[in-house]
KOLGUKOL-957339 format. One record per residue (C-alpha): chain; residue number from 0; x, y, z. Coordinates in steps of 0.1 Angstrom, whole numbers. Each point is the difference from the previous one (the first is absolute). Example, Ala and Ser with C-alpha at 12.3 -4.5 7.8 and 13.67 -1.06 7.14 Angstrom:
+--------+-----+-------+-------+-------+
! cadena ! num !     u !     v !     w !
+--------+-----+-------+-------+-------+
!      A !   0 !   123 !   -45 !    78 !
!      A !   1 !    14 !    34 !    -7 !
+--------+-----+-------+-------+-------+
END
This chain:
+--------+-----+-------+-------+-------+
! cadena ! num !     u !     v !     w !
+--------+-----+-------+-------+-------+
!      A !   0 !     0 !     0 !     0 !
!      A !   1 !    12 !    35 !    -8 !
!      A !   2 !    14 !    16 !    31 !
!      A !   3 !   -15 !    35 !    -5 !
!      A !   4 !   -27 !     9 !    25 !
!      A !   5 !   -32 !    11 !   -18 !
!      A !   6 !   -29 !    19 !    14 !
!      A !   7 !   -32 !   -20 !     4 !
!      A !   8 !   -16 !    21 !   -27 !
!      A !   9 !    17 !     3 !   -35 !
!      A !  10 !   -15 !    19 !   -29 !
!      A !  11 !    14 !   -10 !   -34 !
!      A !  12 !    -2 !    31 !   -23 !
!      A !  13 !     4 !     9 !   -36 !
!      A !  14 !    -7 !    31 !   -20 !
!      A !  15 !    -4 !    10 !   -37 !
!      A !  16 !     9 !    34 !   -12 !
!      A !  17 !    -1 !    24 !   -29 !
!      A !  18 !    38 !    -2 !    -6 !
!      A !  19 !    32 !    -8 !    17 !
!      A !  20 !    10 !    30 !    21 !
!      A !  21 !   -21 !    21 !    24 !
!      A !  22 !    26 !    28 !    -4 !
!      A !  23 !   -13 !     4 !   -36 !
!      A !  24 !   -35 !     4 !    14 !
!      A !  25 !   -11 !   -36 !    -5 !
!      A !  26 !   -29 !   -12 !    22 !
!      A !  27 !   -14 !   -31 !    15 !
!      A !  28 !   -31 !   -15 !   -19 !
!      A !  29 !    -5 !   -32 !    19 !
!      A !  30 !     7 !   -14 !    34 !
!      A !  31 !    -4 !   -37 !     9 !
!      A !  32 !     5 !   -15 !    35 !
!      A !  33 !    -7 !   -34 !    16 !
!      A !  34 !     2 !    -6 !    37 !
!      A !  35 !    18 !   -29 !    18 !
!      A !  36 !    -2 !    -6 !    38 !
!      A !  37 !    26 !   -25 !    14 !
!      A !  38 !    10 !    -7 !   -36 !
!      A !  39 !   -35 !   -12 !   -10 !
!      A !  40 !   -20 !    19 !   -27 !
!      A !  41 !   -32 !    13 !    16 !
!      A !  42 !   -20 !    10 !   -30 !
!      A !  43 !     0 !    36 !    10 !
!      A !  44 !    13 !    23 !   -28 !
!      A !  45 !     2 !    36 !   -10 !
!      A !  46 !    -4 !     8 !   -38 !
!      A !  47 !    -7 !    32 !   -16 !
!      A !  48 !     5 !    17 !   -34 !
!      A !  49 !    10 !    37 !     2 !
!      A !  50 !    -5 !    28 !   -25 !
!      A !  51 !    36 !    15 !    -4 !
!      A !  52 !   -12 !    33 !   -16 !
!      A !  53 !    27 !    -3 !   -26 !
!      A !  54 !     7 !   -20 !   -32 !
!      A !  55 !    14 !   -36 !     4 !
!      A !  56 !    31 !    -8 !   -19 !
!      A !  57 !    -5 !   -24 !   -30 !
!      A !  58 !    28 !   -22 !    14 !
!      A !  59 !   -19 !    -2 !    33 !
!      A !  60 !   -33 !   -10 !   -18 !
!      A !  61 !    20 !   -28 !   -18 !
!      A !  62 !     9 !   -13 !    34 !
!      A !  63 !   -33 !     1 !    20 !
!      A !  64 !   -27 !     8 !   -27 !
!      A !  65 !   -16 !    27 !    21 !
!      A !  66 !   -12 !    31 !   -21 !
!      A !  67 !   -10 !    34 !     9 !
!      A !  68 !   -35 !    -7 !   -12 !
!      A !  69 !    -3 !   -28 !    25 !
!      A !  70 !    11 !    23 !    28 !
!      A !  71 !   -22 !    30 !    -9 !
!      A !  72 !   -26 !    -9 !    26 !
!      A !  73 !    24 !   -13 !    27 !
!      A !  74 !     7 !    19 !    33 !
!      A !  75 !    31 !    22 !     5 !
!      A !  76 !    28 !   -11 !    23 !
!      A !  77 !   -11 !    24 !    28 !
!      A !  78 !   -35 !   -16 !    -1 !
!      A !  79 !    14 !   -34 !     9 !
!      A !  80 !    29 !    10 !    22 !
!      A !  81 !   -17 !    -6 !    33 !
!      A !  82 !   -13 !   -34 !    -9 !
!      A !  83 !    34 !   -10 !   -13 !
!      A !  84 !    19 !    12 !    31 !
!      A !  85 !   -25 !   -18 !    23 !
!      A !  86 !     7 !   -33 !   -20 !
!      A !  87 !    38 !     1 !     2 !
!      A !  88 !     4 !    16 !    35 !
!      A !  89 !    19 !   -22 !    24 !
!      A !  90 !     8 !   -27 !   -26 !
!      A !  91 !    32 !   -10 !   -16 !
!      A !  92 !    -2 !     9 !   -37 !
!      A !  93 !    14 !   -28 !   -22 !
!      A !  94 !     9 !    16 !   -35 !
!      A !  95 !    20 !   -10 !   -30 !
!      A !  96 !    25 !    28 !    -8 !
!      A !  97 !   -13 !    20 !    30 !
!      A !  98 !    18 !    33 !    -8 !
!      A !  99 !   -21 !     3 !   -32 !
!      A ! 100 !   -34 !    -5 !    17 !
!      A ! 101 !     9 !    18 !    32 !
!      A ! 102 !    15 !    29 !   -20 !
!      A ! 103 !   -32 !     4 !   -20 !
!      A ! 104 !   -23 !    -2 !    32 !
!      A ! 105 !    23 !    25 !    19 !
!      A ! 106 !    -3 !    23 !   -30 !
!      A ! 107 !   -39 !    -2 !     0 !
!      A ! 108 !     1 !     6 !    38 !
!      A ! 109 !    22 !    32 !    -6 !
!      A ! 110 !   -26 !    14 !   -23 !
!      A ! 111 !   -27 !     0 !    27 !
!      A ! 112 !    -6 !    33 !    17 !
!      A ! 113 !    17 !     2 !    33 !
!      A ! 114 !    12 !   -36 !     0 !
!      A ! 115 !    37 !    -7 !    10 !
!      A ! 116 !    -3 !   -37 !     6 !
!      A ! 117 !    16 !   -29 !   -19 !
!      A ! 118 !    -7 !   -37 !    -4 !
!      A ! 119 !    26 !    -9 !    27 !
!      A ! 120 !   -20 !    21 !    25 !
!      A ! 121 !   -27 !   -26 !    -2 !
!      A ! 122 !    16 !   -32 !   -10 !
!      A ! 123 !    32 !   -20 !    -1 !
!      A ! 124 !    11 !    -9 !   -35 !
!      A ! 125 !    15 !   -33 !   -12 !
!      A ! 126 !    16 !    -1 !   -35 !
!      A ! 127 !    -4 !   -35 !   -16 !
!      A ! 128 !    23 !    11 !   -29 !
!      A ! 129 !    29 !     8 !    23 !
!      A ! 130 !    -6 !   -32 !    20 !
!      A ! 131 !    -2 !   -21 !   -32 !
!      A ! 132 !    33 !    15 !   -12 !
!      A ! 133 !    17 !   -11 !    32 !
!      A ! 134 !   -16 !   -34 !    -1 !
!      A ! 135 !     6 !    -7 !   -37 !
!      A ! 136 !    31 !    21 !    -9 !
!      A ! 137 !     7 !     2 !   -37 !
!      A ! 138 !   -33 !   -11 !   -11 !
!      A ! 139 !   -31 !    18 !   -14 !
!      A ! 140 !   -23 !    11 !    27 !
!      A ! 141 !   -29 !    17 !   -17 !
!      A ! 142 !   -34 !   -11 !    12 !
!      A ! 143 !    -4 !   -22 !   -30 !
!      A ! 144 !    34 !   -16 !     5 !
!      A ! 145 !    -9 !    -7 !    36 !
!      A ! 146 !   -33 !   -16 !   -10 !
!      A ! 147 !    18 !   -23 !   -23 !
!      A ! 148 !    27 !    -8 !    26 !
!      A ! 149 !   -26 !    -8 !    27 !
!      A ! 150 !   -24 !   -18 !   -23 !
!      A ! 151 !   -28 !    26 !     3 !
!      A ! 152 !   -25 !     0 !   -27 !
!      A ! 153 !    -4 !    35 !   -15 !
!      A ! 154 !   -12 !   -10 !   -34 !
!      A ! 155 !   -30 !    23 !     5 !
!      A ! 156 !    23 !    30 !     2 !
!      A ! 157 !     1 !    14 !   -36 !
!      A ! 158 !     1 !    35 !    13 !
!      A ! 159 !    11 !    15 !    32 !
!      A ! 160 !   -27 !     9 !    26 !
!      A ! 161 !     5 !    12 !    35 !
!      A ! 162 !   -23 !   -23 !    17 !
!      A ! 163 !     9 !   -31 !   -20 !
!      A ! 164 !    36 !     7 !     5 !
!      A ! 165 !    -5 !     5 !    37 !
!      A ! 166 !   -17 !   -34 !     2 !
!      A ! 167 !    29 !   -16 !   -19 !
!      A ! 168 !    27 !    18 !    21 !
!      A ! 169 !   -18 !   -15 !    31 !
!      A ! 170 !     6 !   -35 !   -13 !
!      A ! 171 !    36 !     8 !    -9 !
!      A ! 172 !     7 !    16 !    34 !
!      A ! 173 !   -14 !   -30 !    19 !
!      A ! 174 !    21 !   -25 !   -19 !
!      A ! 175 !    32 !    22 !    -1 !
!      A ! 176 !     0 !     7 !    37 !
!      A ! 177 !   -13 !   -35 !    10 !
!      A ! 178 !    34 !   -17 !     0 !
!      A ! 179 !   -14 !   -32 !   -17 !
!      A ! 180 !     2 !    11 !   -36 !
!      A ! 181 !    38 !     5 !     0 !
!      A ! 182 !     5 !   -38 !    -2 !
!      A ! 183 !   -19 !     2 !   -33 !
!      A ! 184 !    19 !    29 !   -12 !
!      A ! 185 !    33 !   -18 !     2 !
!      A ! 186 !   -13 !   -30 !   -19 !
!      A ! 187 !   -15 !    22 !   -28 !
!      A ! 188 !    22 !    30 !    -3 !
!      A ! 189 !    13 !    -8 !   -35 !
!      A ! 190 !   -36 !     0 !   -15 !
!      A ! 191 !   -17 !    21 !    26 !
!      A ! 192 !   -29 !   -23 !    -2 !
!      A ! 193 !   -18 !   -23 !    26 !
!      A ! 194 !   -19 !   -31 !    -5 !
!      A ! 195 !   -37 !     8 !    -8 !
!      A ! 196 !    -9 !   -18 !    33 !
!      A ! 197 !    15 !    31 !    18 !
!      A ! 198 !   -21 !    26 !   -17 !
!      A ! 199 !   -20 !    22 !    23 !
!      A ! 200 !   -35 !     8 !   -11 !
!      A ! 201 !   -22 !    20 !    25 !
!      A ! 202 !   -34 !   -15 !     7 !
!      A ! 203 !   -30 !    23 !    -4 !
!      A ! 204 !   -10 !    18 !    32 !
!      A ! 205 !   -36 !    -5 !   -12 !
!      A ! 206 !     4 !   -38 !     0 !
!      A ! 207 !   -27 !   -20 !    20 !
!      A ! 208 !     9 !   -13 !    34 !
!      A ! 209 !    19 !   -33 !     1 !
!      A ! 210 !   -22 !   -29 !     8 !
!      A ! 211 !     7 !   -16 !    34 !
!      A ! 212 !    -2 !   -39 !     0 !
!      A ! 213 !    -5 !   -14 !    34 !
!      A ! 214 !    16 !   -33 !     9 !
!      A ! 215 !   -22 !   -29 !     7 !
!      A ! 216 !     1 !   -18 !    33 !
!      A ! 217 !    15 !   -31 !   -17 !
!      A ! 218 !    27 !    20 !   -17 !
!      A ! 219 !    10 !    16 !    34 !
!      A ! 220 !     1 !   -35 !    16 !
!      A ! 221 !    23 !   -13 !   -27 !
!      A ! 222 !    22 !    31 !     3 !
!      A ! 223 !     4 !    -6 !    37 !
!      A ! 224 !     8 !   -37 !    -4 !
!      A ! 225 !    27 !    11 !   -25 !
!      A ! 226 !    15 !    24 !    25 !
!      A ! 227 !     0 !   -27 !    26 !
!      A ! 228 !    18 !   -24 !   -23 !
!      A ! 229 !    27 !    27 !    -7 !
!      A ! 230 !     4 !     6 !    37 !
!      A ! 231 !     4 !   -37 !     7 !
!      A ! 232 !    26 !    -4 !   -28 !
!      A ! 233 !    21 !    30 !     8 !
!      A ! 234 !    -6 !     6 !    36 !
!      A ! 235 !   -13 !    35 !    -5 !
!      A ! 236 !   -25 !    17 !   -22 !
!      A ! 237 !     0 !    38 !     0 !
!      A ! 238 !   -36 !     2 !   -12 !
!      A ! 239 !   -11 !   -17 !    31 !
!      A ! 240 !    19 !    25 !    22 !
+--------+-----+-------+-------+-------+
END
């Protein structure tokens, strides 16, 4: 297990933007977050599209497919700020290439009248790209490359999207910091592929409850007889303790 100590609440975050640099006046147009508590996805999420009040670069549209026409009726950043801060406050943010997303969020916060706060005033930040570069030196560590390395199915990811990328990053984060997958990495480094039996596919949160099948009295009796036979043969049976 990774030796870092994580807060009980983690928020995996991604953004999409109008361009590459907030210093050139580029803005956030989408924020996607998924929540984990004690390293388990809770199903809670924060997802919003934002009107940037400026033209989106053609190169950015080619990456995420979001157009100005789509964002015409969406809220401005100042209209979603309170809800966004409430969602991330007190959590550890997990972000791939955190300086990019944090830089954009800080820029948006700086535009708010009377605001002097930054992301780190509300949350700790863990950069999975920095962590991946230390864990896999000399290898490609983009989100797509990490999906391939850890056997995560992202075949549905034709375009980037903040919520989808946050969900994928959550899977990558859990595997990359779990300690177990490193054994697979060593065996598969040359091809960066895992056996299809290791592919992670998230079950739908809307799936029906699992059916509980109760043991019959006869099955319980046979089980107890088996435990007694084990104890007689070995001198001890931990399931009877």
